[in-house]
LUMMARFI-493488 format. One record per atom (N, C-alpha, C, O): atom name; chain; x, y, z; residue number from 1. Coordinates in Angstrom, 2 decimals. Each point is the difference from the previous one (the first is absolute). Layout:
(r "CA","A",(X,Y,Z),NUM),
...
// end
This chain:
(r "N","A",(-84.74,-20.71,-68.38),1),
(r "CA","A",(1.62,1.01,0.33),1),
(r "C","A",(0.22,-0.92,1.41),1),
(r "O","A",(-0.62,-0.58,0.89),1),
(r "N","A",(1.73,0.82,-1.28),2),
(r "CA","A",(1.32,-1.46,-0.15),2),
(r "C","A",(0.07,0.66,1.35),2),
(r "O","A",(-0.48,1.13,0.04),2),
(r "N","A",(1.08,-1.73,1.33),3),
(r "CA","A",(1.00,0.19,1.30),3),
(r "C","A",(0.91,1.52,-0.24),3),
(r "O","A",(0.28,1.05,0.57),3),
(r "N","A",(-0.01,-1.95,-2.06),4),
(r "CA","A",(1.74,1.39,-0.02),4),
(r "C","A",(0.04,1.41,-0.44),4),
(r "O","A",(0.98,0.73,-0.18),4),
(r "N","A",(-3.11,-0.35,-0.07),5),
(r "CA","A",(-0.17,0.99,-0.83),5),
(r "C","A",(-0.73,0.86,1.48),5),
(r "O","A",(0.14,1.20,0.24),5),
(r "N","A",(-0.96,-2.27,0.67),6),
(r "CA","A",(-0.37,0.93,1.12),6),
(r "C","A",(0.46,0.33,0.83),6),
(r "O","A",(-0.52,0.65,0.91),6),
(r "N","A",(1.80,-1.07,-1.01),7),
(r "CA","A",(1.59,0.43,1.11),7),
(r "C","A",(-0.10,1.22,-0.45),7),
(r "O","A",(-0.44,1.00,0.58),7),
(r "N","A",(0.89,-1.13,-1.75),8),
(r "CA","A",(1.00,1.01,-0.65),8),
(r "C","A",(-1.10,1.07,-0.43),8),
(r "O","A",(0.64,1.01,-0.29),8),
(r "N","A",(-1.86,-0.80,0.14),9),
(r "CA","A",(-1.23,1.23,0.14),9),
(r "C","A",(-0.76,0.06,1.37),9),
(r "O","A",(-1.04,0.60,0.26),9),
(r "N","A",(1.83,-1.40,0.58),10),
(r "CA","A",(-0.41,0.68,1.31),10),
(r "C","A",(0.92,0.95,0.08),10),
(r "O","A",(-0.39,1.16,-0.15),10),
(r "N","A",(2.05,-1.46,0.43),11),
(r "CA","A",(1.02,0.31,-0.03),11),
(r "C","A",(0.59,1.71,-0.24),11),
(r "O","A",(0.82,0.05,-0.91),11),
(r "N","A",(-1.01,0.84,1.35),12),
(r "CA","A",(0.13,1.99,-0.59),12),
(r "C","A",(1.70,-0.73,-0.39),12),
(r "O","A",(0.98,-0.65,0.34),12),
(r "N","A",(-1.91,1.66,-1.55),13),
(r "CA","A",(1.74,-0.39,-0.53),13),
(r "C","A",(0.58,1.41,0.15),13),
(r "O","A",(1.04,-0.01,-0.65),13),
(r "N","A",(-1.18,0.91,1.07),14),
(r "CA","A",(0.49,1.45,1.26),14),
(r "C","A",(-0.01,-0.38,1.09),14),
(r "O","A",(0.84,0.68,0.60),14),
(r "N","A",(-1.42,-1.58,0.26),15),
(r "CA","A",(0.05,-0.57,1.21),15),
(r "C","A",(1.39,-1.06,-0.50),15),
(r "O","A",(1.05,0.24,0.60),15),
(r "N","A",(-1.01,-1.11,-1.40),16),
(r "CA","A",(1.49,-0.88,-0.55),16),
(r "C","A",(0.42,1.51,-0.13),16),
(r "O","A",(-0.60,0.51,0.95),16),
(r "N","A",(1.27,0.47,-1.58),17),
(r "CA","A",(1.20,0.91,-0.63),17),
(r "C","A",(0.00,0.49,1.78),17),
(r "O","A",(0.78,-0.28,0.91),17),
(r "N","A",(-1.20,0.56,-0.93),18),
(r "CA","A",(0.51,1.27,1.75),18),
(r "C","A",(1.27,-1.95,1.11),18),
(r "O","A",(1.04,-0.15,0.63),18),
(r "N","A",(-2.28,-0.74,-1.16),19),
(r "CA","A",(0.98,-0.80,1.18),19),
(r "C","A",(1.65,-0.55,-0.64),19),
(r "O","A",(1.01,-0.15,0.69),19),
(r "N","A",(-1.10,0.00,-1.78),20),
(r "CA","A",(0.60,-0.11,-1.89),20),
(r "C","A",(1.13,0.68,0.98),20),
(r "O","A",(0.87,-0.37,0.79),20),
(r "N","A",(-1.64,2.14,-1.59),21),
(r "CA","A",(0.90,1.00,1.18),21),
(r "C","A",(1.03,-0.08,1.04),21),
(r "O","A",(1.03,0.62,-0.23),21),
(r "N","A",(-1.13,-1.35,1.51),22),
(r "CA","A",(-0.08,0.20,0.98),22),
(r "C","A",(1.07,-1.19,0.08),22),
(r "O","A",(1.00,0.12,0.71),22),
(r "N","A",(-1.24,-1.28,-1.48),23),
(r "CA","A",(0.92,-1.24,-0.69),23),
(r "C","A",(1.47,1.12,-0.40),23),
(r "O","A",(1.10,-0.01,0.54),23),
(r "N","A",(-1.47,0.67,-1.39),24),
(r "CA","A",(1.51,0.12,-0.44),24),
(r "C","A",(0.50,1.00,0.84),24),
(r "O","A",(1.18,0.28,-0.22),24),
(r "N","A",(-2.02,0.69,1.63),25),
(r "CA","A",(1.15,1.01,0.13),25),
(r "C","A",(0.22,-0.66,1.01),25),
(r "O","A",(-0.11,0.41,1.15),25),
(r "N","A",(0.58,-1.94,-1.62),26),
(r "CA","A",(1.09,-0.61,1.29),26),
(r "C","A",(1.47,0.43,-0.68),26),
(r "O","A",(0.20,0.82,-0.90),26),
(r "N","A",(0.45,-1.38,1.39),27),
(r "CA","A",(1.97,0.46,-0.23),27),
(r "C","A",(0.22,-1.14,-0.89),27),
(r "O","A",(0.28,-1.11,0.45),27),
(r "N","A",(-0.42,1.42,-1.97),28),
(r "CA","A",(0.79,-0.92,-0.79),28),
(r "C","A",(-0.90,-0.57,-1.26),28),
(r "O","A",(0.09,-0.38,-1.17),28),
(r "N","A",(-1.26,0.65,2.54),29),
(r "CA","A",(-1.07,-0.38,-1.64),29),
(r "C","A",(-0.81,0.62,-1.54),29),
(r "O","A",(-1.07,0.60,0.03),29),
(r "N","A",(1.66,-0.83,-1.01),30),
(r "CA","A",(0.20,1.01,-0.84),30),
(r "C","A",(-1.26,0.11,-0.32),30),
(r "O","A",(-0.43,1.15,-0.01),30),
(r "N","A",(-0.48,-2.19,-0.32),31),
(r "CA","A",(-1.13,-0.58,-0.24),31),
(r "C","A",(-0.91,-0.26,0.35),31),
(r "O","A",(0.37,-0.69,0.96),31),
(r "N","A",(-2.09,0.64,-0.92),32),
(r "CA","A",(-0.66,-1.79,-0.30),32),
(r "C","A",(-1.16,0.36,-0.49),32),
(r "O","A",(-0.58,1.06,-0.26),32),
(r "N","A",(0.31,-2.59,0.19),33),
(r "CA","A",(-1.41,-0.29,-1.20),33),
(r "C","A",(-0.83,-1.13,0.59),33),
(r "O","A",(0.33,-1.16,0.25),33),
(r "N","A",(-1.46,1.77,-0.10),34),
(r "CA","A",(-1.25,-1.26,0.04),34),
(r "C","A",(-0.38,-0.02,-1.24),34),
(r "O","A",(-0.08,0.74,-0.98),34),
(r "N","A",(-0.33,-2.77,1.58),35),
(r "CA","A",(-0.49,0.01,-1.71),35),
(r "C","A",(-0.58,-1.80,0.61),35),
(r "O","A",(0.17,-0.64,1.04),35),
(r "N","A",(-1.10,0.34,-2.68),36),
(r "CA","A",(-0.79,-1.03,0.55),36),
(r "C","A",(1.02,-0.88,-0.34),36),
(r "O","A",(1.22,-0.04,-0.15),36),
(r "N","A",(-2.30,-0.69,0.09),37),
(r "CA","A",(0.42,-2.29,-0.07),37),
(r "C","A",(-0.05,0.22,-1.64),37),
(r "O","A",(0.65,-0.96,-0.42),37),
(r "N","A",(-0.97,1.53,-0.42),38),
(r "CA","A",(-0.05,-0.28,-1.69),38),
(r "C","A",(1.31,1.16,-0.78),38),
(r "O","A",(0.45,0.05,-1.14),38),
(r "N","A",(-0.08,0.95,2.71),39),
(r "CA","A",(1.18,0.29,-0.33),39),
(r "C","A",(-0.10,1.36,-0.64),39),
(r "O","A",(0.95,0.60,-0.50),39),
(r "N","A",(-2.58,-0.05,0.59),40),
(r "CA","A",(0.03,1.71,-0.16),40),
(r "C","A",(-0.04,1.11,1.89),40),
(r "O","A",(-0.59,0.17,1.07),40),
(r "N","A",(2.08,0.35,-2.17),41),
(r "CA","A",(-0.33,1.01,1.00),41),
(r "C","A",(-1.62,0.80,0.52),41),
(r "O","A",(-0.90,0.62,-0.58),41),
(r "N","A",(1.21,-1.08,2.13),42),
(r "CA","A",(-1.29,1.05,0.09),42),
(r "C","A",(0.05,1.35,0.85),42),
(r "O","A",(-1.07,0.60,0.14),42),
(r "N","A",(2.84,0.21,0.74),43),
(r "CA","A",(0.65,0.45,0.27),43),
(r "C","A",(1.19,0.70,-0.06),43),
(r "O","A",(0.49,-0.35,-1.07),43),
(r "N","A",(0.12,0.97,1.50),44),
(r "CA","A",(1.09,0.29,-0.30),44),
(r "C","A",(0.36,1.31,0.66),44),
(r "O","A",(-0.71,0.84,0.54),44),
(r "N","A",(2.15,-0.89,-0.76),45),
(r "CA","A",(0.49,0.41,1.29),45),
(r "C","A",(1.62,0.56,-0.40),45),
(r "O","A",(0.91,-0.11,0.83),45),
(r "N","A",(-0.66,0.75,-2.26),46),
(r "CA","A",(0.55,-0.58,-1.54),46),
(r "C","A",(1.13,1.20,-0.45),46),
(r "O","A",(-0.65,1.05,0.02),46),
(r "N","A",(1.93,-0.75,-0.38),47),
(r "CA","A",(-0.52,1.03,-0.86),47),
(r "C","A",(0.33,-0.14,-1.93),47),
(r "O","A",(-0.04,0.81,-0.92),47),
(r "N","A",(0.34,-2.22,1.03),48),
(r "CA","A",(-0.65,-0.65,-1.50),48),
(r "C","A",(-1.68,-0.32,0.14),48),
(r "O","A",(-0.60,-0.09,1.08),48),
(r "N","A",(-0.04,-0.07,-2.52),49),
(r "CA","A",(-1.00,-0.31,0.29),49),
(r "C","A",(-0.21,-1.34,-0.01),49),
(r "O","A",(-0.72,-0.79,0.60),49),
(r "N","A",(1.91,0.77,-1.81),50),
(r "CA","A",(0.06,-1.62,-1.17),50),
(r "C","A",(0.86,-1.02,1.26),50),
(r "O","A",(0.00,-1.18,0.37),50),
(r "N","A",(0.80,2.68,0.01),51),
(r "CA","A",(1.03,-1.77,0.24),51),
(r "C","A",(-1.26,-0.55,0.69),51),
(r "O","A",(-0.32,-1.14,-0.33),51),
(r "N","A",(-0.61,1.89,1.43),52),
(r "CA","A",(-0.46,-0.82,1.39),52),
(r "C","A",(-1.23,-0.20,-0.29),52),
(r "O","A",(-0.90,0.29,0.78),52),
(r "N","A",(0.70,-0.90,-2.11),53),
(r "CA","A",(-1.25,-0.50,-0.72),53),
(r "C","A",(0.85,-2.06,-0.39),53),
(r "O","A",(-0.47,-1.12,0.17),53),
(r "N","A",(1.99,1.68,-0.78),54),
(r "CA","A",(0.71,-1.79,-0.46),54),
(r "C","A",(0.28,0.51,2.06),54),
(r "O","A",(0.93,0.77,-0.27),54),
(r "N","A",(-0.99,-0.71,1.18),55),
(r "CA","A",(0.53,-0.70,0.73),55),
(r "C","A",(-1.37,-0.33,0.77),55),
(r "O","A",(0.16,-0.28,1.18),55),
(r "N","A",(-1.72,0.27,-1.72),56),
(r "CA","A",(-0.99,-0.38,0.70),56),
(r "C","A",(-0.25,-1.10,-0.70),56),
(r "O","A",(-0.35,-1.02,0.60),56),
(r "N","A",(0.50,1.04,-1.98),57),
(r "CA","A",(0.51,-0.86,-0.68),57),
(r "C","A",(0.76,-1.63,0.14),57),
(r "O","A",(-0.46,-1.14,0.01),57),
(r "N","A",(1.87,1.71,0.11),58),
(r "CA","A",(0.91,-1.25,0.69),58),
(r "C","A",(0.07,0.20,1.53),58),
(r "O","A",(1.07,-0.28,0.54),58),
(r "N","A",(-2.22,0.80,0.30),59),
(r "CA","A",(0.06,-0.38,1.23),59),
(r "C","A",(-0.86,-0.99,0.46),59),
(r "O","A",(0.11,-0.81,0.92),59),
(r "N","A",(-1.04,1.04,-1.76),60),
(r "CA","A",(-1.48,-0.68,0.03),60),
(r "C","A",(0.65,-1.95,0.00),60),
(r "O","A",(-0.27,-0.85,0.84),60),
(r "N","A",(1.30,0.68,-2.29),61),
(r "CA","A",(0.28,-0.61,-0.02),61),
(r "C","A",(0.79,-0.81,1.14),61),
(r "O","A",(-0.29,-1.05,0.58),61),
(r "N","A",(0.97,1.57,-0.50),62),
(r "CA","A",(0.85,-0.60,0.98),62),
(r "C","A",(-0.28,-0.14,1.37),62),
(r "O","A",(0.60,-0.70,0.82),62),
(r "N","A",(-1.86,1.66,-0.58),63),
(r "CA","A",(-0.86,-0.47,0.90),63),
(r "C","A",(-0.67,-1.30,0.41),63),
(r "O","A",(-0.16,-0.68,1.01),63),
(r "N","A",(-0.25,0.65,-2.77),64),
(r "CA","A",(-0.93,-2.00,-0.03),64),
(r "C","A",(1.77,-0.81,-0.19),64),
(r "O","A",(0.32,-1.09,0.47),64),
(r "N","A",(0.24,1.67,-0.99),65),
(r "CA","A",(1.38,-1.12,0.63),65),
(r "C","A",(0.21,-0.02,1.12),65),
(r "O","A",(0.40,-1.09,0.41),65),
(r "N","A",(-0.48,1.77,0.22),66),
(r "CA","A",(0.34,-0.76,1.91),66),
(r "C","A",(-0.98,-0.30,0.32),66),
(r "O","A",(0.02,-1.03,0.67),66),
(r "N","A",(-0.98,1.46,-0.84),67),
(r "CA","A",(-0.63,-1.52,0.48),67),
(r "C","A",(-0.36,-0.89,-0.44),67),
(r "O","A",(-0.86,-0.63,0.61),67),
(r "N","A",(1.12,0.39,-1.28),68),
(r "CA","A",(0.44,-1.18,-1.39),68),
(r "C","A",(0.86,-0.78,0.82),68),
(r "O","A",(-0.19,-1.14,0.42),68),
(r "N","A",(1.06,1.84,-0.26),69),
(r "CA","A",(1.36,-1.09,0.57),69),
(r "C","A",(0.22,-0.10,1.10),69),
(r "O","A",(0.78,-0.84,0.43),69),
(r "N","A",(-1.86,2.25,0.85),70),
(r "CA","A",(-0.06,-1.02,1.19),70),
(r "C","A",(-0.90,-1.48,0.15),70),
(r "O","A",(0.26,-0.98,0.71),70),
(r "N","A",(-1.11,1.16,-1.40),71),
(r "CA","A",(-1.40,-1.35,-0.22),71),
(r "C","A",(0.66,-1.14,-0.07),71),
(r "O","A",(-0.44,-1.02,0.54),71),
(r "N","A",(2.19,1.08,-1.61),72),
(r "CA","A",(0.14,-1.04,-0.42),72),
(r "C","A",(0.85,-0.21,1.20),72),
(r "O","A",(-0.08,-1.11,0.51),72),
(r "N","A",(1.11,2.24,0.21),73),
(r "CA","A",(0.47,-0.62,0.77),73),
(r "C","A",(-1.14,-0.70,1.43),73),
(r "O","A",(0.71,-0.76,0.65),73),
(r "N","A",(-1.62,0.79,-0.27),74),
(r "CA","A",(-1.23,-0.16,0.51),74),
(r "C","A",(-0.03,1.22,0.76),74),
(r "O","A",(0.46,-0.02,1.14),74),
(r "N","A",(-0.79,0.77,-1.48),75),
(r "CA","A",(-0.09,1.77,1.17),75),
(r "C","A",(-1.25,0.66,-0.77),75),
(r "O","A",(-0.46,0.21,-1.12),75),
(r "N","A",(0.12,0.08,3.04),76),
(r "CA","A",(-1.37,0.36,-0.66),76),
(r "C","A",(-0.02,1.52,0.38),76),
(r "O","A",(0.40,0.25,1.13),76),
(r "N","A",(-0.89,1.00,-2.05),77),
(r "CA","A",(-0.41,1.16,0.68),77),
(r "C","A",(1.37,1.20,-1.22),77),
(r "O","A",(0.57,1.02,0.37),77),
(r "N","A",(-0.50,-1.52,-1.38),78),
(r "CA","A",(0.66,0.83,-0.56),78),
(r "C","A",(0.06,1.17,0.37),78),
(r "O","A",(-1.20,0.26,0.13),78),
(r "N","A",(1.75,0.66,0.14),79),
(r "CA","A",(0.87,1.90,0.53),79),
(r "C","A",(0.55,0.30,-0.55),79),
(r "O","A",(-0.91,0.67,-0.48),79),
(r "N","A",(1.81,-0.38,-0.17),80),
(r "CA","A",(1.45,0.88,-0.77),80),
(r "C","A",(1.17,-0.26,-0.13),80),
(r "O","A",(0.65,-0.36,0.99),80),
(r "N","A",(-0.10,0.47,-2.14),81),
(r "CA","A",(1.08,-0.22,-0.68),81),
(r "C","A",(0.57,0.95,0.37),81),
(r "O","A",(-0.68,0.96,0.38),81),
(r "N","A",(2.07,-0.87,-0.38),82),
(r "CA","A",(1.27,0.97,-0.11),82),
(r "C","A",(0.80,-0.29,-1.63),82),
(r "O","A",(0.18,-1.07,-0.58),82),
(r "N","A",(0.15,2.40,0.18),83),
(r "CA","A",(1.06,0.16,-1.20),83),
(r "C","A",(1.32,0.33,0.41),83),
(r "O","A",(0.20,1.20,-0.18),83),
(r "N","A",(0.62,-1.69,0.57),84),
(r "CA","A",(1.59,0.99,0.76),84),
(r "C","A",(0.62,0.30,-1.72),84),
(r "O","A",(-0.48,-0.66,-0.93),84),
(r "N","A",(1.40,1.55,0.73),85),
(r "CA","A",(0.41,0.82,-0.85),85),
(r "C","A",(0.96,0.34,0.65),85),
(r "O","A",(-0.18,0.20,1.20),85),
(r "N","A",(1.87,0.03,-1.92),86),
(r "CA","A",(0.92,1.19,0.12),86),
(r "C","A",(-0.61,1.46,0.70),86),
(r "O","A",(0.63,0.57,0.89),86),
(r "N","A",(-1.64,-0.15,-1.29),87),
(r "CA","A",(-0.36,1.91,-0.05),87),
(r "C","A",(-1.57,-0.10,0.83),87),
(r "O","A",(-0.73,0.89,0.43),87),
(r "N","A",(0.59,-2.69,-0.43),88),
(r "CA","A",(-0.77,-0.03,1.34),88),
(r "C","A",(-0.97,-1.11,0.45),88),
(r "O","A",(0.47,-1.05,0.45),88),
(r "N","A",(-2.51,1.34,-0.58),89),
(r "CA","A",(-0.88,-0.25,0.13),89),
(r "C","A",(-1.56,-0.84,-0.08),89),
(r "O","A",(-0.85,0.60,0.65),89),
(r "N","A",(0.33,-1.90,-1.35),90),
(r "CA","A",(-1.07,0.62,-0.19),90),
(r "C","A",(-0.98,-1.23,0.51),90),
(r "O","A",(-0.26,-1.06,-0.58),90),
(r "N","A",(-0.21,1.58,1.95),91),
(r "CA","A",(-1.13,-1.26,0.86),91),
(r "C","A",(-1.37,0.29,-0.54),91),
(r "O","A",(-0.34,1.18,-0.04),91),
(r "N","A",(-0.42,-2.05,-0.35),92),
(r "CA","A",(-0.47,0.06,-0.72),92),
(r "C","A",(-1.83,-0.71,1.43),92),
(r "O","A",(-1.09,-0.01,-0.58),92),
(r "N","A",(1.08,-0.17,1.21),93),
(r "CA","A",(-0.99,-0.29,1.15),93),
(r "C","A",(-1.36,0.24,-0.46),93),
(r "O","A",(-0.39,1.16,-0.10),93),
(r "N","A",(-0.49,-2.28,-0.23),94),
(r "CA","A",(-2.04,-0.32,0.35),94),
(r "C","A",(0.12,0.70,0.88),94),
(r "O","A",(0.65,-0.08,1.04),94),
(r "N","A",(-1.92,1.55,-1.86),95),
(r "CA","A",(-1.23,0.67,1.00),95),
(r "C","A",(-0.46,-0.81,1.00),95),
(r "O","A",(-0.72,-0.95,-0.29),95),
(r "N","A",(1.08,1.20,1.54),96),
(r "CA","A",(-0.73,-1.54,1.02),96),
(r "C","A",(-2.10,0.45,0.05),96),
(r "O","A",(-0.46,1.12,-0.20),96),
(r "N","A",(-0.42,-2.48,0.53),97),
(r "CA","A",(-0.96,0.36,-0.26),97),
(r "C","A",(-0.82,-0.50,-1.29),97),
(r "O","A",(-1.20,0.08,-0.26),97),
(r "N","A",(2.19,-0.56,-0.39),98),
(r "CA","A",(-0.56,0.36,-1.62),98),
(r "C","A",(1.50,-0.31,-1.10),98),
(r "O","A",(1.10,0.55,0.08),98),
(r "N","A",(-1.69,-1.90,-1.32),99),
(r "CA","A",(1.30,-0.10,0.04),99),
(r "C","A",(-0.03,0.55,-1.97),99),
(r "O","A",(0.88,-0.19,-0.83),99),
(r "N","A",(-2.35,0.94,0.63),100),
(r "CA","A",(0.48,0.91,-0.69),100),
(r "C","A",(0.87,0.80,-0.64),100),
(r "O","A",(0.23,0.09,-1.21),100),
(r "N","A",(0.25,0.49,2.15),101),
(r "CA","A",(0.84,1.43,-0.82),101),
(r "C","A",(1.26,-0.53,1.37),101),
(r "O","A",(-0.28,-0.62,1.02),101),
(r "N","A",(2.29,1.34,-1.66),102),
(r "CA","A",(0.87,-0.29,0.35),102),
(r "C","A",(0.51,1.92,0.44),102),
(r "O","A",(-0.46,1.14,0.00),102),
(r "N","A",(1.23,-1.62,0.21),103),
(r "CA","A",(0.72,1.28,0.82),103),
(r "C","A",(1.59,0.01,-0.53),103),
(r "O","A",(0.75,-0.66,0.72),103),
(r "N","A",(-0.05,1.39,-2.01),104),
(r "CA","A",(1.25,-0.09,-0.02),104),
(r "C","A",(0.76,1.51,0.24),104),
(r "O","A",(-0.35,1.14,-0.32),104),
(r "N","A",(1.36,-1.59,0.92),105),
(r "CA","A",(1.19,1.42,0.79),105),
(r "C","A",(0.84,-0.02,-0.80),105),
(r "O","A",(0.36,-0.78,-0.89),105),
(r "N","A",(-0.06,1.69,1.24),106),
(r "CA","A",(1.64,0.32,-1.16),106),
(r "C","A",(0.62,0.53,1.28),106),
(r "O","A",(-0.36,0.89,0.78),106),
(r "N","A",(1.52,-1.81,-0.81),107),
(r "CA","A",(0.79,0.89,1.18),107),
(r "C","A",(1.70,0.06,-0.33),107),
(r "O","A",(0.58,-1.09,0.02),107),
(r "N","A",(0.29,2.41,-0.33),108),
(r "CA","A",(1.47,-0.20,-0.61),108),
(r "C","A",(0.46,-0.36,1.24),108),
(r "O","A",(-0.72,0.08,1.00),108),
(r "N","A",(2.02,-0.52,-0.96),109),
(r "CA","A",(0.56,-0.33,1.27),109),
(r "C","A",(0.68,0.40,1.01),109),
(r "O","A",(0.74,-0.72,0.67),109),
(r "N","A",(-1.04,2.32,-0.44),110),
(r "CA","A",(0.12,0.36,1.11),110),
(r "C","A",(-1.71,-0.46,1.17),110),
(r "O","A",(0.12,0.08,1.22),110),
(r "N","A",(-0.96,-0.33,-1.59),111),
(r "CA","A",(-1.31,-0.33,0.45),111),
(r "C","A",(0.73,-1.52,1.28),111),
(r "O","A",(0.75,-0.92,-0.33),111),
(r "N","A",(-1.35,1.22,1.77),112),
(r "CA","A",(0.63,-1.53,0.63),112),
(r "C","A",(-1.02,-0.50,-0.23),112),
(r "O","A",(-1.07,0.57,-0.21),112),
(r "N","A",(1.31,-1.86,0.23),113),
(r "CA","A",(-1.31,-1.02,-0.19),113),
(r "C","A",(-0.79,-0.46,0.77),113),
(r "O","A",(-0.95,-0.61,-0.49),113),
(r "N","A",(1.02,0.74,1.92),114),
(r "CA","A",(-0.64,-0.26,0.56),114),
(r "C","A",(-1.05,1.12,-0.22),114),
(r "O","A",(-1.08,-0.56,-0.18),114),
(r "N","A",(0.97,1.70,0.13),115),
(r "CA","A",(-0.45,1.39,0.29),115),
(r "C","A",(-1.13,-0.13,-1.79),115),
(r "O","A",(-1.07,0.48,-0.38),115),
(r "N","A",(2.04,-1.33,-0.17),116),
(r "CA","A",(-0.71,0.52,-1.11),116),
(r "C","A",(-1.56,-1.62,-0.89),116),
(r "O","A",(-0.79,-0.28,-0.90),116),
(r "N","A",(1.53,-0.18,2.38),117),
(r "CA","A",(-1.28,-1.25,0.42),117),
(r "C","A",(-0.83,0.34,0.88),117),
(r "O","A",(-1.13,-0.29,-0.40),117),
(r "N","A",(1.12,0.67,1.21),118),
(r "CA","A",(-0.98,0.73,1.04),118),
(r "C","A",(-1.04,0.76,-0.96),118),
(r "O","A",(-1.19,-0.34,0.04),118),
(r "N","A",(1.51,1.11,-0.71),119),
(r "CA","A",(-0.22,1.69,-0.53),119),
(r "C","A",(-0.94,-1.09,-1.59),119),
(r "O","A",(-0.86,0.33,-0.82),119),
(r "N","A",(1.33,-1.15,0.97),120),
(r "CA","A",(-1.16,-0.38,-1.25),120),
(r "C","A",(-1.39,-1.30,0.38),120),
(r "O","A",(-1.17,-0.27,-0.29),120),
(r "N","A",(2.44,-0.27,1.18),121),
(r "CA","A",(-1.42,-0.53,0.54),121),
(r "C","A",(-1.33,0.59,1.03),121),
(r "O","A",(-1.15,-0.39,0.21),121),
(r "N","A",(2.10,1.69,0.35),122),
(r "CA","A",(-1.52,0.69,0.35),122),
(r "C","A",(-0.77,0.58,-0.78),122),
(r "O","A",(-1.10,0.48,0.25),122),
(r "N","A",(1.99,-0.52,-1.85),123),
(r "CA","A",(-0.91,1.33,-0.91),123),
(r "C","A",(-1.08,-1.21,0.31),123),
(r "O","A",(-1.06,-0.05,0.61),123),
(r "N","A",(2.07,-1.13,-1.52),124),
(r "CA","A",(-1.43,-1.05,-0.69),124),
(r "C","A",(-1.10,-0.97,0.70),124),
(r "O","A",(-0.84,-0.81,-0.39),124),
(r "N","A",(1.56,1.65,2.40),125),
(r "CA","A",(-1.57,-0.85,0.70),125),
(r "C","A",(-0.84,1.24,0.04),125),
(r "O","A",(-1.21,-0.20,0.11),125),
(r "N","A",(1.82,2.09,-0.19),126),
(r "CA","A",(-1.11,0.88,-0.43),126),
(r "C","A",(-1.12,0.12,-1.26),126),
(r "O","A",(-1.06,0.63,-0.04),126),
(r "N","A",(1.87,-1.68,-1.19),127),
(r "CA","A",(-0.84,0.25,-0.70),127),
(r "C","A",(-1.48,-1.74,-0.60),127),
(r "O","A",(-1.10,-0.20,-0.51),127),
(r "N","A",(2.44,-0.63,1.20),128),
(r "CA","A",(-0.96,-1.35,0.24),128),
(r "C","A",(-1.32,0.09,1.49),128),
(r "O","A",(-0.81,-0.91,0.19),128),
(r "N","A",(0.90,2.50,0.90),129),
(r "CA","A",(-1.91,0.49,0.19),129),
(r "C","A",(-0.51,0.01,-0.49),129),
(r "O","A",(-0.98,-0.72,-0.17),129),
(r "N","A",(1.53,1.95,-0.59),130),
(r "CA","A",(-1.29,0.65,-1.19),130),
(r "C","A",(-0.37,-1.16,-1.08),130),
(r "O","A",(-0.75,0.31,-0.93),130),
(r "N","A",(1.43,-2.11,1.07),131),
(r "CA","A",(-0.05,-0.08,-2.00),131),
(r "C","A",(-0.03,-1.11,0.75),131),
(r "O","A",(0.49,-0.84,-0.76),131),
(r "N","A",(-0.86,0.09,2.19),132),
(r "CA","A",(0.02,-1.11,0.34),132),
(r "C","A",(-1.71,-0.80,-0.50),132),
(r "O","A",(-1.15,0.42,-0.02),132),
(r "N","A",(1.69,-1.53,-0.26),133),
(r "CA","A",(-1.15,-1.14,-0.53),133),
(r "C","A",(-1.54,0.13,1.42),133),
(r "O","A",(-0.99,-0.72,-0.11),133),
// end
């Protein structure tokens, strides 16, 4: 059993869904997807399950690219990346205490960036306490 599968197995999907629901309750946050390092959805709060699965796959790739870019720049411990558009923001953040999972939060243009960052970090910390290595 790999460390990733142990962490994911330990993480209660129901607990994850509750934490994601709290995150989606943040003003402007439309959806949230918890995903594994290999791009599989673990839990989500999204109206479109197919879109959540695609976001998990793409988010995993972006998380890996963020880690590679940080390492190439001589930076350690990649934490998050953000995509901003005229319609909103996608924030991808590593779950604290594990390299096996990340979280993508999708927010509309009405979201306050600081609040989005704080709420997503709080969610990742809560998930990390359950799934920590």
